N, C-alpha and C positions, 0 to 999 in steps of 0.2 A: 817820408819814412826814414828811420834812423837804423844804422847797424849797431851792433853791440858796443863799438868804440865811439859811438855818438856821431860818426860822420854820416852825411846825407847820402842816400842811394836814390837813384832815379826810379820812380814808381812806374811799374808796368801794369796796365789794366787791360784785361780781355773784355771785349764788348761783342754782343750778338743780339740779333733781333729777328723776329718773323716779319711777315708782311705788315702786320698792325703796328709793330714797333719800329719798323725801318725808318720812317721819316724822322722820328725823334732821335734815333741813334745817329742818323746822318747829320742832323743839326748839331748834336753834342760832340761828335767825334772831333771836329776841328777845334771846338772850344777846349776839349781835353788836351789836345796837342798844344794849344796855346798856353795851357797851364804847366807846360814842360813835363807832360806825362807821355810815356811811350804807350801807344795803343796797338793791341793785337785785335784786328777785326776778323772774327770767325764767320761773318755773314749775318744775314743775307746781304748780298751786294746789289740787289735790285728788288723791286716789289713783285712778288709772285704769290697771288692769292691762294695757291695750292701748297705753299710751304707749311711746315709744322714747327711750332715753338719748341717741342722737346729736342729737336735736332740742334738748335742753336743754344738752348740752355745747357745741353750736355757738352757741347764744344767749349763753351765758356767755363763750365764747371771743371772739365778735364784740364783745361789750361791752368786753372788755379790749383787743382789737386796735384798736378805734375810740376808745380812751381815754375811754370813758364811765365805766369803773371802772379803778382801779389794779391790782386783783387780782381773781381769780375763784376760786370754790369750786364743784365739781360733786360731787353725791352720787348714787351708783348702787349696785347690789348689791355689786360687788367693787372698783369704781374703774377697772378695766381698760378696759372699753369706752369710758367717759367720757374717759379719757386718750387713747386712740387717736383718738377723734372730735375732741376739742379741739385736738389737735396738727395737724389738717388745716387749721386756720385760720392764715394767715400772720401772723407776729408773736407767736404764742402758744407758750409753752414750758410744757407741762402735764405733770404726773407724779402717779402714785400715791405717797403717802407715808403709810406706816402706822407710822413710827417718828419720834421727835423729831429725831434727827440729820439725816435726809434732808429733813424739812420745812424746817429752817433752812438747811442746807448747800445745798439745791437753789436757794434764793434767792441766797445769798451767792456761790456759785461759778458757777451756771448761769443766773442771772436768771430762775428759775422764776416764772411769773406766774399760773398756774392750778393749784390744788391739787385733786386728785381723791381722794375718800374712798369706801371701800366700807362701806356701812351694815350689811352683813352681817359685817363684819370688826371695826369699831371701835364702841365704845359712845359715848354722848353725852359723858361726862366725858373720855374720852381724846381724842375728837375736838376738844374745846375746847383741850386742851393742844397738839394738832397744829396747830390753826388759830392759836393764839397764837404758836407757834414760826414758822410760815409768815409771818404778818402782821408780826411784830416784826423779822424779818430784813431786811437790805438788801444789794443787790448790791455786792460790794467794788470792782468795776471795776479790780482789779489787772490789770496788763498781761496776764498769762497767762490770766486768766479772761475778760477782754474779748476777747482774741484767739480763744479757743475759742468764745465766744458769737458772735463775728463769723463764724466758720466755719459755725456752725449757720445763721446768716442767709444766708450764701452758698449753702449747700445748699438752703435754702428758695427762693432766687431762681433758681439755676442748675441745680438737680437734680444728677444723678450725675456731671456733668463734673468736679466738684471731687475726686471719688474718685481720679481718675488722677493728681492732684498732691497728695500727702500734706502738702506744706508750704503748701497753699492758694495762692490767687491766682496 
């Protein structure tokens, strides 16, 4: 990641997982640190079949929304529940990405800031590729993409009122 003056800043990534995602998170945490990435681990810190993915998705999302981390990664069984939960936090744009195109394009066009991965869907090696695509991509801020993300932010602030005006504002 680059600052406005083009100097490199160390990337901070928040990670979290429920019991289904815990083994994959644990595998990838050391790999992330080996990529010179600071990792904030919000849990789980052990396998507990009674834990709930919304708790960890929310913790990752809040870390990103509060600028404690630039990006977040949540691991659960499918990635679906984690994505739904993370998207409830204002300022978070979370998505499941189980292909390389979506992992990069989601950042470039949609300013994706939380990646949700299904540990029952992807293995450790492919998850590394997905995470690399996600973390190396940058939002283009082209007018059309900035406008669309702006509309998402308006939906977040104002709810369904924007639906009645398809041109926004």
